[in-house]
N, C-alpha and C positions, 0 to 999 in steps of 0.2 A: 337540347343538349349538343354541344359541339363535339365533333370527332377530333381526337388527338392524333397527330401524325408525328411519329418520331423519326428523326433522320439518322440513319446508319451510314456513316462515312466509310466507304470501301472503294479504293481505287485498284488499278491493276497491280498485282503483286504487293498489295498493301495489307496490313492486318486490320481487323475489324476494330472500329472505335465507336463507342456508344457513350454519350454524355461525358466524355473526357476519359473514360476507362479504355485501356488498350488491351487487346488480345485476350490472354488467359485470365486477366483480372475480372472480367465480366463473369466468368465461370466462378471465380472465388467468391465474388459478392453474392451471386445466386445461391451457391452452396451454403454460405453463411446465413443468408435469410431462411433457408430451409431448416438449418440447425436451430436458429432462434425460434422458429414456429414450433419445432418439436419440444424445445426447452420450455416454451410457454405452455404448451399442452400438458407436459408432465407436471409442471408447477401448479397449473390450475386443477388438474386431476387429484394432486396431492392435497388439495384443500386449502392452499394459500390464498389470501385475499386477492381479489381481482386487481385492485389498484397497485398492490405490491408487485404482482406479476407483470403488469403493464409497465411499471416504472423500471423494473430490472431489465426487461426486454428493450425498452427505449434507450436506456443507458448503454446496454451491450451493442444494440444496433447502431447507435451513434459512434461508438468506438470502432465497430467493424467498418463502417463506411469511411471513417477517417483514416483507418489503417490501410484499407485496400486502395483508396485514392492516393494516399501518401506513397505506397509501394509503386503504384502505377506511374506516378510522376517521378519518383527517384530512380527506378530501374528501367522503365520503359518496356518494350516488347520482349526482348530476350535477356535483359540485364539481370533478372532475378535468377535465371537458369545459370548464367555465367558466374554470378556471385556464389551460388550454392556449389557449382563445380570447382571454383577456386578454393573453397574450403576443404575439398577432397584431395588436393594436390599436396604431397608431403613437402615440408620445409627443407628437409635434409635427407639425402640418401647415404647410407653408410655401408661400406663393404669392409669386413674384417679380414678378408682374404683376397689375394690377387688370382687365385686359382681359376676362377671363371674366365679370366682373360688369357691365361697361360695354356689351358688345355685346349688342344687342337680338336676341331670337329671331325668325327670319323667319316663324314660325307665327303670331306675335301680330298 
């Protein structure tokens, strides 16, 4: 039996990349696999047929891998955080009064 050696690419000040996944997406995929294992165990203990459990988990796992790889390619290392932060920025700031600009600070 041959030993498998996986290459983890990491340079100076570079994020970890493993099999094309960058940075936090490795953790997202790992967490998704753990959740899928728990769902499989719950389905199996609930008495569903084994082939149905395996089929559902295979479909969900395929979707998970495709989604995580897609996000990794689309957003990159920091892009997802930037996209989520951009949604938090208000589109318009409205002020119904100019009082905040007219009142002098008592410290001055």
